[in-house]
Backbone as CSV, one residue per row, in Angstrom:
resi,resn,N_x,N_y,N_z,CA_x,CA_y,CA_z,C_x,C_y,C_z
1,MET,-57.718,31.364,-38.342,-56.371,30.900,-38.602,-55.655,30.722,-37.259
2,SER,-55.064,29.548,-37.054,-54.372,29.284,-35.795,-52.973,29.875,-35.827
3,PRO,-52.441,30.230,-34.651,-51.092,30.798,-34.617,-50.079,29.741,-35.064
4,SER,-49.001,30.214,-35.671,-47.976,29.277,-36.120,-47.272,28.687,-34.904
5,PRO,-46.918,27.400,-34.983,-46.239,26.788,-33.838,-44.869,27.418,-33.631
6,ARG,-44.459,27.454,-32.395,-43.139,28.006,-32.080,-42.083,26.959,-32.395
7,THR,-40.950,27.432,-32.834,-39.880,26.524,-33.229,-39.180,25.922,-32.018
8,THR,-38.625,24.737,-32.202,-37.803,24.098,-31.184,-36.433,23.744,-31.766
9,ASP,-36.116,24.296,-32.933,-34.847,24.015,-33.613,-33.687,24.587,-32.797
10,PRO,-32.769,23.724,-32.331,-31.644,24.213,-31.518,-30.772,25.240,-32.244
11,ALA,-30.686,25.170,-33.555,-29.887,26.144,-34.300,-30.493,27.540,-34.184
12,VAL,-31.817,27.619,-34.190,-32.499,28.912,-34.040,-32.228,29.474,-32.643
13,LEU,-32.330,28.614,-31.641,-32.060,29.050,-30.270,-30.615,29.498,-30.116
14,THR,-29.696,28.748,-30.663,-28.276,29.096,-30.579,-28.006,30.459,-31.209
15,ARG,-28.577,30.701,-32.379,-28.388,32.012,-33.041,-28.976,33.146,-32.204
16,ALA,-30.174,32.932,-31.663,-30.827,33.979,-30.869,-30.033,34.278,-29.595
17,LEU,-29.624,33.240,-28.889,-28.848,33.449,-27.657,-27.509,34.105,-27.948
18,THR,-26.828,33.617,-28.957,-25.529,34.190,-29.318,-25.684,35.646,-29.725
19,GLY,-26.714,35.936,-30.510,-26.968,37.318,-30.933,-27.271,38.231,-29.760
20,ALA,-28.046,37.733,-28.803,-28.396,38.548,-27.639,-27.180,38.823,-26.765
21,VAL,-26.370,37.811,-26.527,-25.169,37.989,-25.705,-24.190,38.922,-26.404
22,ARG,-24.036,38.743,-27.703,-23.148,39.619,-28.469,-23.657,41.066,-28.423
23,ALA,-24.962,41.253,-28.542,-25.550,42.600,-28.513,-25.342,43.262,-27.153
24,LEU,-25.511,42.494,-26.080,-25.268,43.058,-24.753,-23.810,43.466,-24.604
25,GLY,-22.904,42.625,-25.102,-21.479,42.937,-25.026,-21.103,44.162,-25.837
26,ALA,-21.825,44.379,-26.928,-21.546,45.522,-27.809,-22.376,46.745,-27.441
27,ASP,-23.212,46.632,-26.388,-24.089,47.722,-25.971,-24.998,48.165,-27.113
28,ASP,-25.571,47.183,-27.827,-26.395,47.430,-29.016,-27.850,47.072,-28.719
29,ALA,-28.634,48.079,-28.348,-30.026,47.863,-27.978,-30.845,47.285,-29.125
30,GLY,-30.622,47.764,-30.332,-31.381,47.282,-31.491,-31.135,45.807,-31.762
31,ALA,-29.869,45.410,-31.745,-29.535,44.001,-31.986,-30.066,43.127,-30.851
32,PHE,-30.049,43.641,-29.620,-30.587,42.885,-28.496,-32.091,42.689,-28.665
33,ALA,-32.795,43.727,-29.090,-34.240,43.619,-29.315,-34.541,42.579,-30.395
34,GLU,-33.770,42.577,-31.466,-33.966,41.587,-32.536,-33.722,40.174,-32.028
35,ALA,-32.637,39.986,-31.307,-32.324,38.662,-30.773,-33.380,38.232,-29.758
36,GLY,-33.837,39.166,-28.950,-34.880,38.857,-27.981,-36.175,38.446,-28.649
37,ALA,-36.523,39.118,-29.752,-37.727,38.745,-30.500,-37.582,37.346,-31.089
38,ALA,-36.403,37.035,-31.591,-36.160,35.691,-32.133,-36.273,34.650,-31.025
39,LEU,-35.761,34.977,-29.860,-35.835,34.045,-28.737,-37.279,33.889,-28.259
40,ALA,-38.033,34.960,-28.268,-39.432,34.894,-27.845,-40.262,34.040,-28.798
41,ALA,-39.811,33.904,-30.054,-40.512,33.073,-31.028,-40.195,31.593,-30.830
42,PHE,-39.199,31.315,-30.014,-38.810,29.941,-29.728,-39.799,29.361,-28.722
43,ASP,-39.962,28.064,-28.709,-40.853,27.407,-27.767,-40.481,27.832,-26.338
44,PRO,-41.401,28.422,-25.565,-41.065,28.954,-24.234,-40.483,27.920,-23.278
45,GLY,-41.057,26.745,-23.229,-40.550,25.721,-22.325,-39.141,25.296,-22.681
46,ALA,-38.897,25.114,-23.972,-37.562,24.709,-24.418,-36.556,25.832,-24.170
47,ALA,-36.962,27.073,-24.405,-36.059,28.206,-24.169,-35.684,28.287,-22.695
48,ARG,-36.682,28.142,-21.818,-36.407,28.184,-20.374,-35.473,27.045,-19.965
49,THR,-35.700,25.875,-20.531,-34.867,24.714,-20.187,-33.417,24.955,-20.568
50,VAL,-33.189,25.402,-21.794,-31.809,25.603,-22.251,-31.154,26.760,-21.501
51,LEU,-31.854,27.873,-21.368,-31.295,28.998,-20.607,-30.983,28.569,-19.172
52,GLY,-31.884,27.819,-18.566,-31.662,27.345,-17.211,-30.437,26.456,-17.107
53,ARG,-30.241,25.605,-18.092,-29.070,24.710,-18.070,-27.776,25.488,-18.287
54,VAL,-27.813,26.507,-19.134,-26.620,27.348,-19.318,-26.299,28.056,-18.004
55,LEU,-27.324,28.632,-17.380,-27.117,29.339,-16.111,-26.613,28.390,-15.030
56,ARG,-27.235,27.242,-14.914,-26.833,26.290,-13.880,-25.396,25.824,-14.104
57,GLY,-25.057,25.524,-15.356,-23.698,25.082,-15.654,-22.661,26.142,-15.291
58,ALA,-22.951,27.399,-15.633,-22.018,28.481,-15.314,-21.913,28.666,-13.801
59,LEU,-23.041,28.611,-13.102,-23.018,28.744,-11.645,-22.220,27.613,-10.994
60,GLU,-22.423,26.402,-11.478,-21.683,25.264,-10.922,-20.189,25.390,-11.197
61,GLU,-19.848,25.910,-12.358,-18.436,26.099,-12.700,-17.801,27.169,-11.812
62,LEU,-18.537,28.233,-11.572,-18.018,29.334,-10.763,-18.043,29.034,-9.267
63,HIS,-18.904,28.126,-8.849,-19.063,27.804,-7.424,-19.077,26.279,-7.255
64,PRO,-17.947,25.636,-7.512,-17.924,24.161,-7.463,-18.224,23.583,-6.075
65,ASP,-18.062,24.377,-5.040,-18.339,23.900,-3.680,-19.763,24.212,-3.240
66,GLY,-20.576,24.728,-4.145,-21.965,25.040,-3.840,-22.207,26.536,-3.706
67,LEU,-23.471,26.883,-3.736,-23.913,28.277,-3.657,-24.647,28.511,-2.356
68,ASP,-24.522,29.717,-1.867,-25.355,30.106,-0.739,-26.075,31.397,-1.117
69,ALA,-26.889,31.880,-0.215,-27.688,33.077,-0.497,-26.804,34.282,-0.803
70,ASP,-25.657,34.400,-0.134,-24.757,35.529,-0.396,-24.198,35.464,-1.814
71,ASP,-23.881,34.256,-2.288,-23.388,34.100,-3.659,-24.443,34.541,-4.672
72,LEU,-25.677,34.108,-4.454,-26.753,34.473,-5.371,-27.031,35.972,-5.321
73,ARG,-26.998,36.541,-4.138,-27.201,37.984,-3.996,-26.112,38.745,-4.751
74,ALA,-24.883,38.280,-4.664,-23.769,38.937,-5.364,-23.947,38.854,-6.881
75,VAL,-24.417,37.716,-7.374,-24.668,37.575,-8.819,-25.731,38.568,-9.262
76,VAL,-26.829,38.633,-8.518,-27.929,39.544,-8.880,-27.449,40.992,-8.845
77,GLN,-26.716,41.367,-7.803,-26.241,42.749,-7.695,-25.278,43.096,-8.828
78,ARG,-24.336,42.203,-9.117,-23.366,42.457,-10.187,-24.073,42.565,-11.535
79,CYS,-25.011,41.684,-11.769,-25.733,41.686,-13.033,-26.586,42.958,-13.174
80,ALA,-27.253,43.355,-12.114,-28.081,44.565,-12.157,-27.219,45.804,-12.408
81,ARG,-26.050,45.853,-11.760,-25.156,47.012,-11.957,-24.587,47.060,-13.370
82,SER,-24.365,45.892,-13.962,-23.733,45.863,-15.284,-24.733,45.976,-16.434
83,ALA,-26.016,45.968,-16.135,-27.027,46.076,-17.202,-26.889,47.417,-17.907
84,PRO,-27.027,47.408,-19.228,-26.918,48.671,-19.953,-28.053,49.633,-19.600
85,ALA,-27.792,50.896,-19.735,-28.786,51.929,-19.396,-30.062,51.775,-20.217
86,TRP,-29.952,51.254,-21.429,-31.123,51.121,-22.294,-31.976,49.894,-21.971
87,PHE,-31.521,49.046,-21.066,-32.279,47.840,-20.734,-33.567,48.255,-20.039
88,ALA,-34.689,48.031,-20.692,-35.986,48.502,-20.192,-36.497,47.621,-19.060
89,GLY,-36.935,48.267,-18.006,-37.621,47.574,-16.931,-36.778,46.600,-16.135
90,LEU,-35.528,46.944,-15.869,-34.688,46.064,-15.070,-35.359,45.806,-13.719
91,ASP,-35.547,44.533,-13.392,-36.213,44.151,-12.151,-35.372,43.072,-11.463
92,PRO,-34.676,43.426,-10.385,-33.857,42.438,-9.686,-34.641,41.189,-9.273
93,GLN,-35.941,41.327,-9.009,-36.750,40.161,-8.655,-36.815,39.170,-9.819
94,LEU,-36.851,39.677,-11.049,-36.867,38.774,-12.202,-35.514,38.090,-12.383
95,LEU,-34.443,38.762,-12.005,-33.133,38.109,-12.027,-33.123,36.951,-11.025
96,VAL,-33.693,37.183,-9.857,-33.767,36.136,-8.834,-34.628,34.976,-9.337
97,VAL,-35.762,35.281,-9.942,-36.650,34.232,-10.465,-35.904,33.369,-11.481
98,ALA,-35.177,34.010,-12.397,-34.425,33.261,-13.404,-33.335,32.402,-12.759
99,LEU,-32.649,32.954,-11.778,-31.585,32.197,-11.101,-32.121,30.994,-10.336
100,VAL,-33.124,31.210,-9.520,-33.623,30.085,-8.722,-34.318,29.051,-9.609
101,GLY,-34.927,29.501,-10.694,-35.512,28.563,-11.648,-34.441,27.692,-12.284
102,ALA,-33.294,28.288,-12.595,-32.181,27.528,-13.177,-31.652,26.487,-12.201
103,LEU,-31.806,26.761,-10.922,-31.342,25.829,-9.900,-32.405,24.793,-9.534
104,GLY,-33.533,24.851,-10.233,-34.585,23.862,-10.012,-35.549,24.202,-8.901
105,GLU,-35.457,25.404,-8.396,-36.385,25.848,-7.356,-37.424,26.756,-7.999
106,HIS,-38.646,26.583,-7.613,-39.711,27.398,-8.180,-40.556,27.969,-7.049
107,PRO,-40.465,29.284,-6.867,-41.232,29.904,-5.779,-42.734,29.759,-6.024
108,GLU,-43.480,29.941,-4.977,-44.936,29.916,-5.091,-45.389,31.022,-6.041
109,ALA,-46.478,30.801,-6.736,-46.962,31.745,-7.752,-47.137,33.159,-7.191
110,GLU,-47.621,33.260,-5.955,-47.844,34.598,-5.378,-46.538,35.307,-5.024
111,GLU,-45.423,34.579,-4.992,-44.123,35.186,-4.688,-43.417,35.711,-5.935
112,VAL,-43.900,35.317,-7.105,-43.245,35.688,-8.355,-43.920,36.934,-8.918
113,PRO,-43.116,37.943,-9.261,-43.735,39.133,-9.855,-44.368,38.777,-11.197
114,ARG,-45.503,39.374,-11.461,-46.170,39.134,-12.746,-45.363,39.840,-13.828
115,ALA,-44.935,39.058,-14.790,-44.144,39.622,-15.889,-44.341,38.750,-17.117
116,PRO,-44.347,39.363,-18.283,-44.457,38.578,-19.510,-43.241,37.672,-19.691
117,HIS,-43.457,36.573,-20.381,-42.389,35.612,-20.678,-41.164,36.330,-21.257
118,GLU,-41.384,37.281,-22.162,-40.275,37.984,-22.811,-39.423,38.762,-21.812
119,ALA,-40.058,39.325,-20.788,-39.306,40.080,-19.773,-38.414,39.142,-18.963
120,VAL,-38.928,37.977,-18.624,-38.120,37.012,-17.880,-36.955,36.542,-18.753
121,LEU,-37.218,36.294,-20.039,-36.152,35.892,-20.960,-35.058,36.949,-21.034
122,ARG,-35.457,38.215,-21.143,-34.458,39.285,-21.235,-33.584,39.324,-19.985
123,HIS,-34.192,39.119,-18.830,-33.424,39.096,-17.584,-32.510,37.874,-17.535
124,ALA,-33.006,36.736,-18.007,-32.159,35.542,-18.060,-30.972,35.776,-18.989
125,LEU,-31.175,36.514,-20.069,-30.071,36.820,-20.991,-29.017,37.686,-20.319
126,LEU,-29.437,38.614,-19.467,-28.467,39.408,-18.702,-27.616,38.491,-17.828
127,LEU,-28.270,37.556,-17.169,-27.555,36.621,-16.301,-26.613,35.732,-17.101
128,VAL,-27.086,35.217,-18.229,-26.238,34.369,-19.076,-24.998,35.145,-19.493
129,THR,-25.187,36.366,-19.959,-24.062,37.186,-20.408,-23.054,37.384,-19.276
130,ASP,-23.555,37.734,-18.110,-22.692,37.990,-16.956,-21.960,36.723,-16.506
131,LEU,-22.694,35.645,-16.314,-22.088,34.430,-15.765,-21.157,33.745,-16.750
132,VAL,-21.531,33.729,-18.022,-20.649,33.115,-19.021,-19.346,33.900,-19.112
133,ALA,-19.434,35.223,-19.092,-18.215,36.045,-19.130,-17.338,35.742,-17.911
134,ALA,-17.965,35.553,-16.765,-17.207,35.277,-15.541,-16.467,33.942,-15.609
135,THR,-16.995,32.973,-16.356,-16.327,31.676,-16.459,-15.101,31.741,-17.361
136,GLY,-15.083,32.707,-18.272,-13.963,32.815,-19.204,-14.044,31.840,-20.368
137,ARG,-15.124,31.064,-20.438,-15.312,30.142,-21.563,-16.321,30.731,-22.532
138,PRO,-16.164,30.425,-23.818,-17.105,30.973,-24.800,-18.528,30.451,-24.598
139,LEU,-19.486,31.279,-24.951,-20.899,30.905,-24.858,-21.160,29.609,-25.619
140,ALA,-20.528,29.429,-26.762,-20.767,28.229,-27.575,-20.519,26.961,-26.760
141,ARG,-19.497,26.948,-25.925,-19.205,25.766,-25.105,-20.315,25.514,-24.087
142,HIS,-20.810,26.599,-23.499,-21.903,26.469,-22.536,-23.172,25.962,-23.222
143,LEU,-23.449,26.489,-24.409,-24.635,26.056,-25.148,-24.526,24.598,-25.568
144,GLU,-23.358,24.203,-26.043,-23.161,22.805,-26.434,-23.445,21.879,-25.254
145,ALA,-22.915,22.224,-24.098,-23.126,21.402,-22.903,-24.606,21.372,-22.514
146,ALA,-25.263,22.520,-22.566,-26.680,22.601,-22.199,-27.537,21.786,-23.171
147,LEU,-27.284,21.926,-24.458,-28.060,21.189,-25.455,-27.800,19.691,-25.345
148,ALA,-26.568,19.300,-25.055,-26.261,17.882,-24.867,-27.023,17.332,-23.666
149,GLU,-27.103,18.113,-22.602,-27.834,17.685,-21.412,-29.330,17.562,-21.715
150,VAL,-29.875,18.480,-22.488,-31.283,18.401,-22.877,-31.522,17.133,-23.699
151,ARG,-30.633,16.859,-24.669,-30.782,15.645,-25.485,-30.693,14.396,-24.608
152,ARG,-29.776,14.384,-23.667,-29.626,13.253,-22.763,-30.917,13.045,-21.948
153,ALA,-31.451,14.125,-21.430,-32.675,14.038,-20.626,-33.860,13.557,-21.467
154,GLU,-33.889,13.937,-22.734,-34.984,13.529,-23.612,-34.923,12.042,-23.960
155,THR,-33.737,11.462,-23.898,-33.592,10.053,-24.266,-33.761,9.113,-23.085
156,VAL,-33.791,9.660,-21.883,-33.991,8.836,-20.698,-35.461,8.452,-20.628
157,GLU,-35.712,7.170,-20.529,-37.092,6.708,-20.454,-37.586,6.830,-19.034
158,VAL,-38.793,7.320,-18.915,-39.430,7.444,-17.607,-40.193,6.148,-17.346
159,PRO,-39.963,5.501,-16.166,-40.643,4.218,-15.885,-42.131,4.397,-15.703
């Protein structure tokens, strides 16, 4: 029996992301685990794309004149400090991987710590929660913009 295909339904992704951010805000480890499992069931490439677009949009909003290494270091430090005590395996390197990936940079394979997809997703969720809160705009607005950008990119024909 072959494994069931992973979903790419944007409504499923929206519910999982919203649930995870809400759980982090409420300091609810159980709800975060459930939302994380739902997100892990989503197509990995699509999940990374949408999370990356949410992160990039929030970073661009917070730093309209551009980012430098000090800005990124401050984001990672703030996010690591604000992570709940129950967050298993907090790894600042995974926060960096998620951030630079959102900016379209991909380090060499040997520079990236080996971690399961789910661990990287959980770290990206910490960043989303932190950066979206810093913008003062609701997550739904960030998700709408990210999903619209994904749809736009999908409709562009490649020559």
